[in-house]
C-alpha positions as CSV (number, residue, x, y, z in Angstrom):
1,X,107.0,96.7,91.4
2,X,109.0,94.1,93.2
3,X,107.1,91.0,94.0
4,X,109.0,90.7,97.2
5,X,107.9,94.0,98.8
6,X,108.7,94.9,102.4
7,X,105.8,96.5,104.2
8,X,107.4,98.5,106.9
9,X,105.6,99.7,110.1
10,X,108.3,101.5,112.1
11,X,107.1,101.4,115.7
12,X,110.0,103.3,117.3
13,X,109.8,106.7,115.7
14,X,110.9,110.1,117.0
15,X,108.2,112.9,117.0
16,X,109.4,115.9,115.0
17,X,112.2,113.9,113.3
18,X,113.6,115.5,110.1
19,X,111.8,114.3,107.0
20,X,113.6,111.8,104.8
21,X,115.3,113.1,101.7
22,X,113.0,112.4,98.7
23,X,114.1,110.2,95.9
24,X,115.5,112.3,93.0
25,X,115.7,111.6,89.3
26,X,119.3,111.0,88.3
27,X,120.9,110.2,84.9
28,X,121.3,106.5,84.6
29,X,124.9,105.5,85.5
30,X,126.9,104.8,82.4
31,X,124.3,106.2,80.0
32,X,121.7,104.4,77.9
33,X,122.6,100.9,76.7
34,X,121.2,97.4,76.3
35,X,122.4,94.2,78.0
36,X,122.0,90.7,76.3
37,X,122.2,87.3,77.8
38,X,124.2,85.2,75.3
39,X,124.2,81.4,75.6
40,X,127.3,79.6,74.4
41,X,127.4,76.2,72.8
42,X,130.2,74.7,75.0
43,X,133.3,75.5,76.9
44,X,135.9,74.7,74.3
45,X,138.9,77.0,74.8
46,X,138.5,77.0,78.6
47,X,142.1,76.7,79.9
48,X,141.0,75.2,83.3
49,X,140.8,71.5,84.0
50,X,138.6,69.4,86.3
51,X,141.8,67.8,87.4
52,X,142.9,71.0,89.1
53,X,139.7,72.6,90.6
54,X,141.8,74.5,93.0
55,X,142.5,76.9,90.1
56,X,138.9,78.2,90.1
57,X,137.4,77.1,93.4
58,X,138.6,77.9,96.9
59,X,139.8,75.3,99.3
60,X,136.8,75.9,101.5
61,X,134.4,75.3,98.6
62,X,136.2,72.1,97.7
63,X,136.2,70.9,101.3
64,X,132.4,71.5,101.5
65,X,131.9,69.4,98.4
66,X,134.2,66.6,99.4
67,X,132.5,66.3,102.8
68,X,129.2,65.7,101.0
69,X,130.8,63.4,98.3
70,X,130.0,65.9,95.5
71,X,132.1,66.0,92.4
72,X,133.3,69.1,90.5
73,X,131.8,68.9,87.0
74,X,131.8,70.9,83.7
75,X,129.4,73.5,85.0
76,X,132.1,74.6,87.5
77,X,134.6,75.3,84.7
78,X,135.1,79.0,83.7
79,X,133.7,80.3,80.5
80,X,135.7,79.8,77.3
81,X,138.4,82.4,77.0
82,X,138.5,81.7,73.2
83,X,134.8,82.7,72.8
84,X,135.1,85.7,75.1
85,X,138.1,87.0,73.2
86,X,136.3,86.6,69.9
87,X,133.3,88.5,71.2
88,X,135.5,91.3,72.5
89,X,137.3,91.5,69.1
90,X,133.8,92.0,67.6
91,X,133.4,95.1,69.7
92,X,131.1,93.7,72.4
93,X,131.6,94.7,76.0
94,X,131.5,91.7,78.3
95,X,130.2,92.7,81.8
96,X,129.6,89.3,83.4
97,X,128.4,85.8,82.9
98,X,127.4,82.5,84.4
99,X,129.7,79.4,84.2
100,X,126.9,77.2,85.6
101,X,124.6,78.2,82.7
102,X,127.3,78.9,80.2
103,X,126.0,82.4,79.5
104,X,127.6,85.7,78.9
105,X,126.3,89.2,79.7
106,X,127.1,91.6,76.9
107,X,126.6,95.4,76.9
108,X,126.0,97.2,73.6
109,X,124.4,100.4,72.3
110,X,123.9,99.3,68.7
111,X,120.5,98.1,67.5
112,X,122.1,95.4,65.3
113,X,123.8,93.8,68.3
114,X,121.4,90.8,68.6
115,X,121.9,89.9,64.9
116,X,125.6,90.3,65.1
117,X,125.8,88.1,68.2
118,X,123.6,85.4,66.7
119,X,125.9,85.3,63.7
120,X,128.8,84.0,65.8
121,X,129.1,80.2,65.3
122,X,129.5,79.4,69.0
123,X,126.3,81.4,70.1
124,X,123.1,79.4,70.6
125,X,120.7,82.1,71.8
126,X,120.5,85.8,72.6
127,X,118.0,87.4,75.0
128,X,117.7,91.1,75.8
129,X,117.7,91.3,79.6
130,X,118.0,95.1,80.0
131,X,116.5,97.7,77.6
132,X,118.2,100.9,78.9
133,X,116.7,104.0,80.5
134,X,117.7,107.7,80.5
135,X,117.2,108.3,84.3
136,X,116.2,106.7,87.5
137,X,115.0,107.7,91.0
138,X,117.8,107.1,93.5
139,X,117.3,107.5,97.3
140,X,120.3,108.8,99.3
141,X,121.3,106.8,102.3
142,X,119.7,107.7,105.6
143,X,121.6,109.0,108.6
144,X,122.0,106.7,111.6
145,X,120.0,108.0,114.5
146,X,120.2,107.3,118.3
147,X,117.5,104.8,119.2
148,X,116.2,106.9,122.1
149,X,113.0,105.0,122.7
150,X,114.4,101.5,123.0
151,X,115.0,101.9,126.8
152,X,111.2,102.1,127.3
153,X,110.8,98.4,126.3
154,X,112.0,96.0,129.0
155,X,113.1,92.7,127.5
156,X,111.8,89.5,129.1
157,X,114.6,87.4,127.6
158,X,118.1,88.1,126.1
159,X,116.4,88.0,122.7
160,X,114.7,91.2,123.4
161,X,112.1,92.2,120.8
162,X,113.2,89.2,118.6
163,X,112.1,86.5,121.2
164,X,108.9,85.4,119.5
165,X,110.3,84.9,116.0
166,X,112.8,82.4,117.3
167,X,110.6,80.7,119.9
168,X,107.9,80.1,117.2
169,X,110.4,77.7,115.6
170,X,111.7,76.3,118.9
171,X,115.1,77.6,117.9
172,X,116.2,79.0,121.3
173,X,116.9,75.4,122.4
174,X,119.6,75.1,119.8
175,X,121.2,78.3,121.2
176,X,121.0,76.9,124.7
177,X,122.8,73.8,123.5
178,X,125.6,75.9,122.2
179,X,124.7,76.1,118.5
180,X,124.5,79.7,117.3
181,X,125.7,79.3,113.7
182,X,129.4,79.5,114.5
183,X,131.6,78.1,111.7
184,X,128.8,78.6,109.1
185,X,129.3,81.1,106.3
186,X,126.0,82.7,105.2
187,X,125.8,84.6,101.9
188,X,123.0,87.2,102.0
189,X,121.9,88.3,98.5
190,X,119.9,91.5,98.5
191,X,119.6,95.0,97.1
192,X,121.7,97.0,99.6
193,X,122.9,97.0,103.2
194,X,122.5,100.7,104.2
195,X,124.7,101.7,107.2
196,X,125.5,98.2,108.4
197,X,129.0,99.4,109.0
198,X,127.7,102.3,111.2
199,X,124.8,100.9,113.2
200,X,125.7,100.1,116.8
201,X,123.3,97.2,117.2
202,X,125.2,95.4,114.3
203,X,128.7,96.1,115.5
204,X,129.2,92.5,116.6
205,X,128.2,91.0,113.3
206,X,131.1,89.0,111.7
207,X,131.1,90.3,108.1
208,X,133.9,88.6,106.1
209,X,133.3,90.4,102.8
210,X,131.0,92.3,100.4
211,X,130.6,92.4,96.7
212,X,128.4,94.1,94.1
213,X,127.0,92.3,91.1
214,X,124.8,95.0,89.8
215,X,126.2,96.7,86.7
216,X,127.5,99.4,86.8
217,X,129.1,98.4,90.0
218,X,129.2,100.4,93.2
219,X,132.1,100.4,95.6
220,X,130.0,100.7,98.8
221,X,127.1,98.4,99.5
222,X,126.5,100.3,102.7
223,X,125.2,103.3,100.8
224,X,122.5,101.3,99.0
225,X,119.0,100.5,100.1
226,X,118.3,99.1,103.6
227,X,116.3,96.1,102.8
228,X,119.4,93.9,103.2
229,X,120.1,95.7,106.5
230,X,116.8,94.6,107.8
231,X,117.2,91.0,106.4
232,X,120.7,90.7,107.9
233,X,119.5,91.9,111.3
234,X,117.0,89.1,111.8
235,X,119.9,86.6,111.6
236,X,122.9,88.4,112.8
237,X,121.9,90.9,115.4
238,X,123.5,90.2,118.8
239,X,122.6,93.0,121.1
240,X,121.7,91.4,124.4
241,X,118.2,92.2,125.8
242,X,117.5,94.4,122.8
243,X,117.5,92.1,119.8
244,X,119.3,88.8,119.2
245,X,118.9,87.1,115.8
246,X,118.6,83.5,114.9
247,X,122.3,82.8,114.2
248,X,124.4,85.5,115.8
249,X,127.5,83.3,115.7
250,X,127.6,82.8,112.0
251,X,129.9,84.7,109.5
252,X,128.3,86.7,106.7
253,X,129.1,87.6,103.1
254,X,127.0,90.5,101.8
255,X,126.2,90.4,98.1
256,X,124.2,92.8,96.0
257,X,122.2,91.6,93.0
258,X,119.1,93.8,93.1
259,X,118.7,97.3,91.6
260,X,115.8,98.8,93.4
261,X,114.5,101.5,91.1
262,X,114.0,99.2,88.1
263,X,112.8,95.6,87.5
264,X,114.6,93.9,84.7
265,X,115.4,90.3,83.7
266,X,119.1,91.1,84.0
267,X,118.7,91.0,87.8
268,X,118.3,87.2,87.5
269,X,121.7,87.1,85.9
270,X,123.2,89.3,88.6
271,X,121.6,87.0,91.2
272,X,123.1,84.0,89.5
273,X,126.6,85.6,89.5
274,X,126.2,86.3,93.2
275,X,125.3,82.6,93.9
276,X,128.3,81.3,91.9
277,X,130.6,83.7,93.7
278,X,129.2,82.5,97.1
279,X,129.9,78.9,96.0
280,X,133.4,79.7,94.8
281,X,134.5,81.3,98.1
282,X,133.0,78.5,100.2
283,X,129.7,79.8,101.5
284,X,127.5,77.1,103.2
285,X,124.1,78.8,103.0
286,X,122.6,81.4,100.7
287,X,119.6,83.4,101.8
288,X,117.7,85.5,99.3
289,X,114.7,87.7,100.1
290,X,114.2,88.4,96.4
291,X,111.9,87.0,93.8
292,X,110.7,87.9,90.3
293,X,107.5,87.6,88.3
294,X,106.8,90.9,86.4
295,X,109.4,93.1,84.7
296,X,109.3,96.7,83.3
297,X,109.4,95.1,79.9
298,X,106.1,93.2,80.1
299,X,107.2,90.8,77.3
300,X,109.9,89.5,79.6
301,X,107.5,88.8,82.5
302,X,107.3,85.2,83.7
303,X,104.3,82.9,83.1
304,X,103.0,80.3,85.5
305,X,103.9,77.5,83.1
306,X,107.5,78.4,83.6
307,X,107.4,77.4,87.3
308,X,109.1,74.0,86.9
309,X,112.3,75.0,88.7
310,X,114.2,74.6,85.3
311,X,112.9,77.1,82.8
312,X,113.8,80.5,84.3
313,X,117.5,81.2,84.6
314,X,117.3,82.1,88.3
315,X,115.3,79.0,89.1
316,X,117.6,76.8,87.1
317,X,120.5,78.2,89.0
318,X,118.8,77.8,92.4
319,X,118.0,74.2,91.6
320,X,121.8,73.6,91.2
321,X,122.7,75.0,94.6
322,X,122.3,71.8,96.7
323,X,124.3,69.9,94.1
324,X,127.2,72.1,95.0
325,X,126.7,71.4,98.7
326,X,125.0,74.6,99.7
327,X,121.5,75.4,101.1
328,X,119.3,78.1,99.7
329,X,116.5,79.7,101.7
330,X,114.4,81.9,99.5
331,X,111.3,84.0,100.1
332,X,108.0,82.7,98.7
333,X,106.8,86.2,97.8
334,X,104.2,88.7,99.0
335,X,101.6,88.3,96.3
336,X,99.1,86.1,98.1
337,X,96.4,88.7,98.0
338,X,97.3,90.0,94.5
339,X,96.3,88.8,91.1
340,X,99.4,86.6,90.7
341,X,99.0,84.9,94.2
342,X,101.7,82.3,93.6
343,X,105.3,82.1,94.7
344,X,107.9,84.0,92.8
345,X,111.0,82.8,90.9
346,X,113.3,81.2,92.2
347,X,110.9,80.0,94.8
348,X,109.9,77.2,92.4
349,X,113.4,75.7,92.4
350,X,114.1,72.1,93.4
351,X,115.8,71.1,96.6
352,X,115.6,74.5,98.3
353,X,113.7,75.9,101.3
354,X,111.0,78.3,100.0
355,X,109.7,80.2,103.1
356,X,106.2,81.7,103.5
357,X,105.1,84.1,106.2
358,X,103.0,83.7,109.4
359,X,101.4,86.3,111.6
360,X,102.5,86.4,115.2
361,X,99.6,84.1,116.1
362,X,100.9,81.4,113.7
363,X,98.1,82.0,111.1
364,X,99.1,82.6,107.6
365,X,99.4,86.2,106.5
366,X,97.1,87.3,103.6
367,X,100.1,88.4,101.6
368,X,102.2,85.2,101.7
369,X,102.4,83.6,98.3
370,X,101.1,80.1,97.6
371,X,101.9,77.1,95.5
372,X,101.9,74.7,93.9
373,X,104.6,74.8,91.2
374,X,103.4,74.3,87.7
375,X,104.7,70.7,87.8
376,X,102.8,70.0,91.0
377,X,105.3,70.3,93.8
378,X,104.3,71.6,97.2
379,X,105.3,75.2,97.8
380,X,106.2,76.9,100.0
381,X,108.3,74.4,101.8
382,X,107.9,75.8,105.4
383,X,106.6,78.8,107.2
384,X,108.0,81.3,109.8
385,X,107.1,84.6,111.3
386,X,106.7,87.2,108.6
387,X,104.2,89.5,110.1
388,X,105.3,92.2,112.5
389,X,108.9,90.9,112.6
390,X,111.5,92.7,114.6
391,X,114.3,94.2,112.4
392,X,116.9,96.9,112.5
393,X,116.5,99.4,109.7
394,X,118.9,101.6,107.8
395,X,118.5,104.4,110.3
396,X,119.8,102.1,113.1
397,X,116.4,101.8,114.8
398,X,114.7,98.7,116.0
399,X,111.5,98.5,114.0
400,X,108.8,96.1,112.9
401,X,108.3,95.0,109.3
402,X,106.1,92.5,107.3
403,X,107.1,90.2,104.5
404,X,108.4,86.8,103.5
405,X,111.6,88.9,103.2
406,X,111.9,88.3,106.9
407,X,110.5,84.9,107.5
408,X,113.2,83.7,105.2
409,X,116.3,84.9,107.0
410,X,114.7,84.0,110.4
411,X,114.6,80.5,109.1
412,X,118.0,80.7,107.5
413,X,119.6,81.5,110.8
414,X,118.2,78.4,112.4
415,X,119.2,76.3,109.4
416,X,122.8,77.5,110.1
417,X,122.5,76.5,113.8
418,X,121.1,73.1,112.8
419,X,123.9,72.4,110.3
420,X,126.5,73.5,113.0
421,X,124.9,70.9,115.3
422,X,124.8,68.2,112.6
423,X,127.9,68.9,110.6
424,X,128.0,65.5,108.9
425,X,124.7,65.9,107.2
426,X,124.5,67.0,103.5
427,X,122.7,70.1,102.4
428,X,119.7,68.0,101.1
429,X,119.6,66.1,104.4
430,X,119.4,69.2,106.5
431,X,116.6,70.7,104.4
432,X,114.7,67.4,104.6
433,X,115.0,67.4,108.4
434,X,113.6,70.9,108.5
435,X,110.6,69.8,106.4
436,X,110.0,66.6,108.4
437,X,110.1,68.5,111.7
438,X,107.3,70.8,110.7
439,X,103.8,70.6,112.1
440,X,102.1,69.7,108.8
441,X,104.8,67.2,107.5
442,X,102.2,64.4,107.3
443,X,99.8,66.4,105.2
444,X,101.6,69.3,103.4
445,X,99.5,71.8,101.4
446,X,100.2,74.7,99.1
447,X,99.4,77.5,101.7
448,X,101.6,76.3,104.6
449,X,103.8,73.8,102.9
450,X,105.1,71.4,105.5
451,X,104.2,73.9,108.1
452,X,106.1,75.5,111.0
453,X,109.5,73.8,111.5
454,X,110.6,72.7,115.0
455,X,114.3,73.1,114.9
456,X,115.0,71.3,118.2
457,X,112.9,68.3,116.9
458,X,114.9,68.5,113.6
459,X,118.1,68.3,115.7
460,X,116.9,65.2,117.6
461,X,115.7,63.6,114.5
462,X,119.1,64.2,112.9
463,X,120.9,62.6,115.8
464,X,118.7,59.5,115.5
465,X,119.2,59.0,111.8
C-alpha cells in the first residue's frame, strides 16, 4: 500500500452512472527483469566541464541559481560516459540514473548480475530496487463526463468550492494584490494525470511540458491514474465561481515517477530523476504528494532510524533541492492513525516544506502523519486543509477528497504566489517566511509543526526584512 493514500469521497455523483471498468491483470510491460541501483566511485570520464554549465543546464536553471548566488558543482555534472560505456559493453542495459547521487539504474535478467556489477572497479555498491513480476493490475482511464450537478451549488466567491482551502491560509489577499503565481514554473511529480488534456475545468491551465520517468516509459501521462489530476487541480484550476486554485497563473511541468500497482524502491530513483530533470529545465518549485515507507519487498522497507534526511536516496535528493535554488513542498503522509504514524520519506528531508493535513475546522486530521525526524527535527513543517478538499478528478467532476496529498499542493500554490511577490528572496528564505508566519511559530510541535501559515503575513514580513 502507498503510504500517501488518497481517500476520495466524491460528492457530485450521477445516479445510475455506468460502473467503472474494473482493474484487470495484465502481463508486466517488458517482461520479468530486475533493476539495480549501482553507485559509481566518481565522475572520471565525464566530458562536461563546470566551466561550461550551459552544456548540461538550461539558461533558466542557471539564472535561478545565479540570482540566489548558488554555484554549479560536481553533483551537477553528468555521469561518466566512460563508466556507462564499460557497463554497456558488459551487457548491462542502462535505463536511468542520478547525477546528483552518482548512481546508475541497470536492468538485467541474470541472477549473477549483482556479482558481475560489483566486480567492476568503478562500482562502490549495488542495491536491487526492483525484483520483477509476471503481471499487474492496470486500470483503464475513465471517460470525462459532463458535470451536470455543479449548477446546483451557488458560489459565494470567485473561488467557488475552493474558497475555504485558500482563505484558511489567508492566501486570497495575495491574489487580490496581483500575485497569482505568474512567472513561476511548478513541477508536479505524481503517478499520472488522467484526462487533464480533456477536462473543461482545466482548459486554462498553462502546461509547458510532460515527461515520464517510470520504466518502461509511457508516451501519454494523461492515460495514467488521476491522483496527479486531483493534485494539479488544487493549484491550477481557474474556473470562475466553480473552482479556482491557489496559483492559477503559474506554469506547470507534469512529471510521472510513481507506478501505482506496485511499491518498489526503484520509485525513489524515478522520483530523483524527475527532480533532476525539473532542475535542469529551470523549475522553481517542485510539489510531490508522494512518500514511501513500506515496499512489496519487505526487506527494502525503511526504518525510523533512517529518517535523518540523508540516508534514503529520495530524502538525500530532496535535501539537495534548496541548494539548487528550488523549493520542495512534500506531503507528510497519511499514516497518523496507522502503526507507522510518522512522516514518510522524503518528508524527513532538510530545508523543505513537509505539509500535514487539517480538517475544515482547522483541527488536525487523524490520518496526518507526525514527527519528529529520527535526528530530532520538527516535522511536519506546516499544515493546510487536507480533509474534505475540493479537487477535480479524472472524470472531470468537482469532488471532495482527503489526504496530505492535497494540503501539499494547496500550500505549494501559495508558495508560488509568495515567491512571485518577493522575487529577490532565496528558496530557503521563502520557506522560512512560511514557517515564521504560521500560528505556532513560537512553539512548534510534531503534530502541527509550525502551524497554519498566513501567507499575507509572510508577504508583509518579507517586505520588512
